[in-house]
C-alpha positions in Angstrom: 21.7 60.2 48.2 21.2 63.3 50.5 23.5 65.5 48.1 21.4 64.3 45.2 18.1 65.4 47.0 19.6 68.8 47.9 20.7 69.4 44.3 17.3 68.4 42.9 15.6 70.7 45.5 18.0 73.6 44.5 17.2 73.2 40.8 13.5 72.9 41.4 13.7 76.2 43.6 15.5 77.9 40.9 13.1 76.9 38.2 10.0 78.0 40.4 11.5 81.3 41.0 12.3 81.9 37.3 8.9 80.7 36.4 7.1 83.0 38.7 8.6 86.1 37.3 6.5 87.7 34.6 7.7 90.1 31.9 6.7 93.8 32.5 3.3 94.7 31.0 3.3 96.4 27.7 1.9 99.9 27.5 -1.6 99.9 25.8 -1.4 100.9 22.2 -4.9 102.4 22.2 -5.8 105.4 24.4 -7.5 104.4 27.6 -11.0 106.1 27.6 -11.6 108.6 30.3 -14.3 108.2 33.0 -17.2 110.5 32.7 -17.2 113.5 34.9 -20.9 114.2 34.5 -23.6 111.5 35.0 -26.6 112.4 33.0 -29.9 110.4 32.8 -31.6 109.9 29.4 -34.1 112.5 30.3 -31.5 115.1 31.2 -29.8 114.4 28.0 -33.1 114.8 26.1 -33.7 118.1 27.9 -30.4 119.5 26.9 -30.8 118.5 23.3 -34.3 120.0 23.1 -33.1 123.4 24.5 -30.0 123.5 22.5 -31.7 122.8 19.2 -33.8 125.9 19.6 -30.9 128.2 20.1 -29.0 129.9 17.3 -25.6 128.4 18.3 -22.9 128.4 15.5 -21.7 124.8 14.7 -18.0 124.2 15.1 -16.6 122.9 11.7 -13.5 121.0 11.0 -12.0 118.1 12.8 -12.7 118.9 16.5 -12.4 116.0 18.8 -15.5 114.9 20.7 -14.0 112.3 23.0 -14.5 112.6 26.8 -11.5 113.6 28.6 -9.9 115.4 25.5 -8.9 119.0 25.9 -10.8 121.4 23.7 -8.4 122.9 21.1 -8.0 126.7 21.2 -10.1 128.5 18.9 -13.2 126.5 19.5 -15.8 129.0 20.7 -17.4 127.7 23.9 -21.0 128.8 24.7 -22.2 129.6 28.1 -24.8 126.9 29.4 -28.2 128.5 29.0 -30.1 129.2 32.3 -33.0 127.0 31.3 -30.6 124.0 31.2 -29.0 125.1 34.5 -32.4 125.0 36.1 -33.4 121.5 34.8 -29.9 120.0 35.0 -28.0 121.7 37.8 -24.9 119.5 37.6 -23.9 121.1 34.2 -24.9 124.8 34.9 -21.4 125.9 35.3 -20.2 124.0 32.2 -19.7 125.5 28.7 -20.6 123.8 25.4 -20.3 123.8 21.7 -22.1 122.0 18.8 -20.5 120.0 16.2 -21.7 117.3 13.6 -25.1 117.3 15.3 -23.6 116.5 18.8 -23.6 118.7 21.7 -20.3 118.7 23.5 -20.3 119.7 27.2 -17.0 121.1 28.6 -15.6 121.2 32.1 -15.1 124.9 33.0 -12.1 124.2 35.1 -9.8 122.6 32.6 -11.6 122.9 29.4 -11.7 119.0 28.9 -14.7 117.3 27.3 -16.9 116.3 30.1 -19.9 114.7 28.0 -21.0 114.2 24.5 -24.7 114.1 23.6 -25.7 112.6 20.3 
């Protein structure tokens, strides 16, 4: 009887150990969105839109990504941030930007990755 109880306990321990193991997690098939590096209020976004719309900035044509965290392709002309924006929205005064498809894309000056997209 004692041997039977030991055998049953061994089998149950083996099953519990095997059941507790989980297969490795699958890599995500979709890219994980990057966290925003610039936090703008609705009012600050409006200020940027209003100032940029009055500038004569060439629009970038073609298939240029406008996803936060994406590197800006070489050849996309980046504009310096206007002083008026730097005064009203100081956290972006060192950033650069470009305009495409009626969107203003703010670019981090350190790594030329997209920091914010303003529709």
